[in-house]
C-alpha positions as CSV (number, residue, x, y, z in Angstrom):
1,X,0.0,0.0,0.0
2,X,1.3,3.4,-1.0
3,X,1.9,5.9,1.9
4,X,1.6,9.6,1.0
5,X,2.4,12.5,3.3
6,X,0.5,15.6,2.5
7,X,2.1,19.0,3.5
8,X,-0.1,22.0,3.6
9,X,-0.5,25.3,5.3
10,X,-3.3,24.6,7.8
11,X,-6.0,22.0,8.4
12,X,-9.6,22.1,9.9
13,X,-10.8,23.4,12.3
14,X,-9.0,26.2,10.5
15,X,-11.5,27.5,7.8
16,X,-10.3,27.8,4.2
17,X,-10.7,26.4,0.7
18,X,-7.4,24.5,0.7
19,X,-8.1,23.2,4.2
20,X,-11.6,21.9,3.4
21,X,-10.2,20.3,0.2
22,X,-7.5,18.5,2.2
23,X,-10.1,17.4,4.7
24,X,-12.2,15.8,1.9
25,X,-9.3,14.5,-0.2
26,X,-7.5,12.4,2.4
27,X,-10.5,10.1,3.2
28,X,-11.2,9.8,-0.6
29,X,-7.5,8.6,-1.0
30,X,-7.9,6.1,1.8
31,X,-10.8,4.7,-0.1
32,X,-8.4,4.2,-3.0
33,X,-6.1,2.1,-0.7
34,X,-3.7,4.9,-0.2
35,X,-2.4,5.4,3.3
36,X,-2.3,9.1,4.2
37,X,-1.1,11.6,6.7
38,X,-1.0,15.4,6.9
39,X,1.8,17.8,8.2
40,X,0.5,21.3,8.6
41,X,0.9,24.4,10.9
42,X,-1.0,24.9,14.1
43,X,-3.3,27.8,13.5
44,X,-3.4,28.5,17.2
45,X,-0.5,30.3,18.8
46,X,1.7,28.3,21.3
47,X,-0.1,30.1,24.2
48,X,-3.6,29.3,22.7
49,X,-2.6,25.7,22.3
50,X,-2.3,25.2,26.0
51,X,-6.0,25.8,26.4
52,X,-7.1,23.7,23.4
53,X,-7.3,20.0,22.6
54,X,-8.2,20.6,18.9
55,X,-5.0,18.8,17.7
56,X,-6.1,15.4,19.2
57,X,-5.4,12.7,16.6
58,X,-8.7,10.9,17.4
59,X,-10.5,13.6,15.3
60,X,-9.4,12.2,12.1
61,X,-9.1,8.7,10.6
62,X,-5.4,9.5,9.6
63,X,-2.6,11.2,11.5
64,X,-2.5,15.1,11.4
65,X,0.7,16.5,12.6
66,X,0.6,20.2,13.5
67,X,4.0,22.1,13.7
68,X,3.9,25.1,16.0
69,X,3.3,28.4,14.2
70,X,4.2,31.9,15.4
71,X,1.9,34.1,13.2
72,X,2.1,34.8,9.6
73,X,4.2,37.1,7.4
74,X,2.8,38.1,4.0
75,X,0.1,35.4,4.3
76,X,2.9,32.7,5.0
77,X,3.1,30.8,8.3
78,X,6.1,31.6,10.4
79,X,7.3,28.2,11.8
80,X,11.0,27.8,12.5
81,X,10.4,24.3,13.9
82,X,8.9,23.0,10.7
83,X,12.0,21.3,9.3
84,X,12.3,19.4,12.5
85,X,8.6,18.3,12.4
86,X,9.1,17.3,8.7
87,X,12.1,15.1,9.6
88,X,10.3,13.5,12.6
89,X,7.0,13.0,10.6
90,X,8.9,11.3,7.8
91,X,10.7,9.0,10.3
92,X,7.3,8.1,12.0
93,X,5.1,7.8,8.9
94,X,7.7,6.5,6.5
95,X,5.9,7.9,3.3
96,X,6.6,6.8,-0.3
97,X,5.6,10.2,-1.6
98,X,5.4,13.8,-0.3
99,X,2.4,15.7,-1.7
100,X,3.2,19.4,-1.3
101,X,0.3,21.8,-1.5
102,X,1.5,25.3,-2.6
103,X,1.7,28.2,-2.1
104,X,3.4,27.4,1.2
105,X,6.8,28.6,2.1
106,X,7.3,25.7,4.6
107,X,7.2,23.2,1.6
108,X,10.6,24.5,0.5
109,X,12.1,22.6,3.4
110,X,11.6,19.5,1.3
111,X,14.6,20.7,-0.7
112,X,16.8,20.9,2.4
113,X,15.8,18.2,4.9
114,X,17.8,15.1,3.8
115,X,15.0,12.6,4.6
116,X,12.6,14.6,2.4
117,X,15.1,14.9,-0.4
118,X,15.3,11.1,-0.7
119,X,11.5,10.8,-1.3
120,X,9.7,11.8,-4.6
121,X,7.4,14.7,-4.3
122,X,4.4,15.9,-6.1
123,X,3.6,19.5,-6.1
124,X,-0.2,20.4,-5.9
125,X,-0.2,23.9,-7.5
126,X,-3.3,25.6,-5.9
127,X,-2.3,29.2,-7.0
128,X,0.5,31.3,-8.3
129,X,2.0,33.8,-5.9
130,X,0.6,36.7,-7.9
131,X,2.8,39.8,-7.9
132,X,-0.3,41.7,-7.0
133,X,-0.7,45.4,-7.9
134,X,-3.2,45.5,-4.9
135,X,-0.5,44.4,-2.4
136,X,2.8,46.2,-2.8
137,X,4.7,44.2,-0.3
138,X,3.7,40.8,-1.9
139,X,4.8,42.2,-5.2
140,X,8.2,43.2,-3.7
141,X,8.6,39.8,-2.0
142,X,7.9,37.7,-5.0
143,X,11.4,38.0,-6.7
144,X,12.9,36.6,-3.5
145,X,10.3,33.7,-3.5
146,X,10.5,32.7,-7.1
147,X,14.0,31.0,-7.1
148,X,12.8,28.7,-4.3
149,X,9.5,28.1,-6.1
150,X,11.2,27.2,-9.4
151,X,13.7,24.9,-7.7
152,X,10.9,23.0,-6.0
153,X,9.0,22.7,-9.2
154,X,12.1,21.5,-11.1
155,X,12.7,18.7,-8.4
156,X,9.0,17.6,-8.5
157,X,8.2,14.2,-10.0
158,X,4.8,15.6,-11.1
159,X,2.8,18.8,-10.8
160,X,-1.0,19.0,-10.3
161,X,-2.8,22.1,-11.7
162,X,-6.4,22.6,-10.7
163,X,-7.8,23.8,-14.0
164,X,-6.8,24.1,-17.7
165,X,-7.1,28.0,-17.8
166,X,-4.8,28.3,-14.7
167,X,-2.2,26.0,-16.2
168,X,-2.2,27.8,-19.5
169,X,-1.8,31.3,-17.9
170,X,0.6,30.4,-15.1
171,X,4.1,31.9,-15.7
172,X,5.5,29.9,-12.9
173,X,4.5,26.6,-14.5
174,X,5.5,27.6,-17.9
175,X,8.9,25.7,-17.8
176,X,7.4,22.6,-16.4
177,X,4.4,21.9,-18.7
178,X,5.7,18.4,-19.6
179,X,5.1,17.1,-16.0
180,X,1.8,19.0,-15.3
181,X,-1.4,17.1,-14.9
182,X,-4.9,18.8,-14.5
183,X,-6.9,17.5,-11.6
184,X,-9.5,19.8,-10.4
185,X,-10.3,20.5,-6.7
186,X,-13.4,18.7,-5.4
187,X,-15.7,18.4,-2.5
188,X,-17.5,15.7,-0.4
189,X,-21.1,16.5,-0.4
190,X,-21.6,14.5,2.8
191,X,-19.5,17.2,4.5
192,X,-22.3,19.6,3.8
193,X,-25.5,17.9,4.9
194,X,-28.9,19.4,4.2
195,X,-29.7,21.7,7.2
196,X,-32.4,20.7,9.6
197,X,-35.7,22.6,9.9
198,X,-34.3,24.4,12.9
199,X,-31.1,25.3,11.1
200,X,-33.1,26.7,8.2
201,X,-35.4,28.7,10.5
202,X,-32.2,30.2,12.0
203,X,-30.8,31.1,8.6
204,X,-34.1,32.7,7.6
205,X,-34.0,34.6,10.8
206,X,-30.6,36.1,9.8
207,X,-31.8,37.0,6.3
208,X,-34.7,38.9,7.7
209,X,-36.8,40.7,5.1
210,X,-38.4,38.1,2.8
211,X,-39.1,40.5,0.0
212,X,-35.4,40.9,-0.9
213,X,-32.9,38.9,-3.0
214,X,-30.8,37.0,-0.7
215,X,-27.1,37.2,-1.8
216,X,-24.5,35.3,0.1
217,X,-20.7,35.5,-0.1
218,X,-18.1,33.5,1.8
219,X,-14.4,34.2,2.0
220,X,-11.5,35.7,4.0
221,X,-11.9,39.5,4.3
222,X,-8.8,40.2,2.3
223,X,-7.6,42.4,-0.6
224,X,-8.3,40.1,-3.6
225,X,-11.9,39.0,-2.6
226,X,-13.5,42.1,-4.1
227,X,-15.9,42.8,-1.2
228,X,-15.7,46.5,-1.8
229,X,-16.9,46.0,-5.3
230,X,-19.8,43.9,-4.1
231,X,-20.9,46.6,-1.6
232,X,-21.1,49.2,-4.3
233,X,-23.1,46.7,-6.5
234,X,-25.6,46.1,-3.5
235,X,-25.9,49.9,-3.1
236,X,-27.3,50.0,-6.7
237,X,-29.8,47.2,-5.9
238,X,-32.2,48.3,-3.1
239,X,-34.1,45.0,-3.4
240,X,-30.9,42.9,-2.4
241,X,-29.9,41.7,1.0
242,X,-26.2,40.6,1.5
243,X,-24.6,38.4,4.1
244,X,-20.8,38.2,4.3
245,X,-19.2,35.2,6.1
246,X,-15.6,35.5,6.9
247,X,-13.0,37.1,9.0
248,X,-9.8,38.8,8.1
249,X,-7.6,41.9,8.1
250,X,-10.0,43.8,5.9
251,X,-12.9,43.8,8.4
252,X,-12.5,47.4,9.7
253,X,-12.3,48.8,6.2
254,X,-15.4,47.0,5.1
255,X,-17.4,48.1,8.2
256,X,-16.4,51.7,7.4
257,X,-17.5,51.3,3.8
258,X,-20.8,49.8,4.8
259,X,-21.5,52.8,7.0
260,X,-20.3,55.3,4.4
261,X,-22.8,53.7,1.8
262,X,-25.6,53.6,4.4
263,X,-26.0,49.8,3.9
264,X,-26.3,48.8,7.6
265,X,-29.9,47.7,7.1
266,X,-29.2,45.5,4.1
267,X,-25.7,44.2,4.7
268,X,-24.4,42.0,7.6
269,X,-20.8,41.2,8.2
270,X,-21.5,37.8,9.9
271,X,-17.9,37.0,10.8
272,X,-17.2,33.3,11.4
273,X,-20.0,30.7,11.9
274,X,-20.5,27.0,12.7
275,X,-20.7,24.5,9.8
276,X,-24.3,24.1,10.5
277,X,-24.9,27.9,10.2
278,X,-22.9,27.9,7.0
279,X,-24.9,25.1,5.5
280,X,-28.1,26.7,6.6
281,X,-27.2,30.0,4.8
282,X,-26.0,28.2,1.7
283,X,-29.2,26.3,1.5
284,X,-31.5,29.4,2.0
285,X,-29.7,32.0,-0.2
286,X,-31.1,33.0,-3.6
287,X,-27.7,33.7,-5.2
288,X,-24.1,33.0,-4.2
289,X,-21.6,35.7,-5.3
290,X,-17.8,35.5,-5.5
291,X,-16.6,39.0,-6.6
292,X,-12.8,38.3,-6.5
293,X,-10.6,40.7,-8.5
294,X,-7.4,38.9,-9.5
295,X,-5.9,35.5,-10.2
296,X,-5.0,35.0,-6.5
297,X,-8.5,33.5,-6.7
298,X,-7.3,30.5,-8.6
299,X,-10.3,28.2,-8.3
300,X,-12.8,29.0,-5.6
301,X,-13.7,25.8,-3.6
302,X,-16.6,27.7,-2.1
303,X,-18.2,27.8,-5.5
304,X,-18.5,24.0,-5.4
305,X,-20.2,24.4,-2.0
306,X,-22.8,26.7,-3.6
307,X,-23.2,24.3,-6.6
308,X,-23.7,21.3,-4.2
309,X,-26.7,23.2,-2.8
310,X,-28.0,24.0,-6.2
311,X,-27.5,27.6,-6.1
312,X,-26.8,30.0,-9.1
313,X,-23.4,31.6,-8.9
314,X,-22.4,35.2,-9.9
315,X,-18.7,35.5,-10.1
316,X,-15.8,37.5,-11.7
317,X,-14.5,36.4,-15.1
318,X,-10.8,36.7,-14.0
319,X,-8.5,36.3,-16.9
320,X,-6.4,33.1,-16.5
321,X,-8.2,32.0,-13.3
322,X,-10.1,28.7,-12.9
323,X,-13.2,30.5,-11.7
324,X,-14.6,31.0,-15.2
325,X,-14.1,27.3,-15.9
326,X,-15.8,26.1,-12.7
327,X,-18.8,28.4,-13.4
328,X,-20.2,27.9,-16.9
329,X,-21.4,31.4,-17.9
330,X,-25.2,31.5,-18.6
331,X,-25.4,27.8,-17.9
332,X,-24.7,27.4,-14.2
333,X,-24.3,31.1,-13.3
334,X,-23.2,34.5,-14.5
335,X,-19.7,35.9,-15.0
336,X,-19.0,39.6,-14.7
337,X,-16.1,42.0,-15.2
338,X,-13.7,42.0,-12.3
339,X,-13.6,45.2,-10.3
340,X,-16.6,46.5,-12.1
341,X,-19.6,47.1,-9.7
342,X,-21.9,48.1,-12.4
343,X,-21.3,44.8,-14.2
344,X,-21.7,42.9,-11.0
345,X,-25.0,44.8,-10.2
346,X,-26.3,44.0,-13.8
347,X,-25.5,40.3,-13.3
348,X,-27.2,40.2,-9.8
349,X,-30.1,42.5,-11.1
350,X,-30.7,40.0,-14.0
351,X,-31.6,37.4,-11.4
352,X,-33.6,39.6,-9.1
353,X,-37.1,38.7,-10.3
354,X,-36.2,35.7,-12.3
355,X,-36.9,32.8,-9.9
356,X,-37.1,30.3,-12.7
357,X,-33.9,31.3,-14.1
358,X,-32.2,31.1,-10.7
359,X,-33.6,27.6,-10.3
360,X,-32.5,26.4,-13.7
361,X,-29.0,27.8,-13.3
362,X,-28.8,26.2,-9.8
363,X,-29.9,22.8,-11.0
364,X,-27.4,22.9,-13.8
365,X,-24.6,23.8,-11.3
366,X,-25.5,21.0,-9.1
367,X,-25.3,18.6,-12.2
368,X,-22.0,20.0,-13.1
369,X,-20.7,19.6,-9.6
370,X,-21.7,15.9,-9.6
371,X,-20.2,15.3,-12.9
372,X,-16.8,16.9,-12.5
373,X,-16.1,17.8,-8.8
374,X,-17.2,15.0,-6.6
375,X,-14.3,14.2,-4.2
376,X,-14.4,10.5,-5.2
377,X,-13.5,11.3,-8.8
378,X,-10.6,13.6,-7.6
379,X,-9.4,10.9,-5.3
380,X,-9.4,8.4,-8.1
381,X,-7.3,10.7,-10.4
382,X,-4.8,11.5,-7.7
383,X,-4.3,7.8,-6.8
384,X,-3.8,7.0,-10.5
385,X,-1.2,9.7,-10.7
386,X,0.6,8.4,-7.6
387,X,0.8,4.9,-9.2
388,X,1.9,6.2,-12.5
389,X,4.7,8.2,-10.9
């Protein structure tokens, strides 16, 4: 039986697209007779860890090793102990492969730790580190990051890209196309059960006014998610009600903009929520919106969550991103121009009084999800790649 150690940034209960994907992928690989484990960073500080038992191994049907983390720098975990945890985990788990989920600066230790260098590795390319014009520090840091990135890709036995458009547009992967394989991200629908009547009632209570279009967005409150664009679009649609789920460094700025636009009665920053609350809101919204503004949004696992619940999606048509491949324009949702609040308002407005259209788009989205993005299919493809390598 093959043994594969996955190395990622974080793992649930930390909430994020890559983290939820890992949570779903590892059991799917087990069902393909692959023995798996995960080495990630602990999302709690060393002080917080003393008062939490979240890292107990009994939570998961596979080992999850959590290296201490001392905060983040430019979205990257700061973990000086990571190479020691990597060496120790390899000694304990004895993997045949390392499966490195990038971007993640700690994955670079695979090129340095002798025990890791002796094992073939597969790079799972979730996103380029985009030299963002919206984040100057990230743009300045990328030239330092790039040589390590390219060296890691050069040493990989195989590279997984998550969509054809992202592979075609990625400058970082340009020199390594001959060992790239497209395997989309996926989702286990069993992780998102239908909400109970009580959970649906609680969700409807949060929505409030029944006469408005219920628009939901989920994502970290950060620079590339486009929440500001969405708020301006909602301002132009008095008949719309918006709930924003997520936390992050952009919260204060968004609260200020909501007040400036006088949207307090129609927009709620919900912050974090339980999985049951999240599922209730996904099941009761009319439209799901992902207004991201650049290729840092490489795929959008949250889109699959909306599609699993049969919801129409309005998203940005980001050049070179997988978002426009996940969402089939005018078939499962609507794509609009990034950073264009008028285009976004038009797309949402087209669905305002079109309940039949919303229903048909949602049904088509659910069918597309079941055909392409079920986690069992993704597990089969990943297991096949391991065996080919």
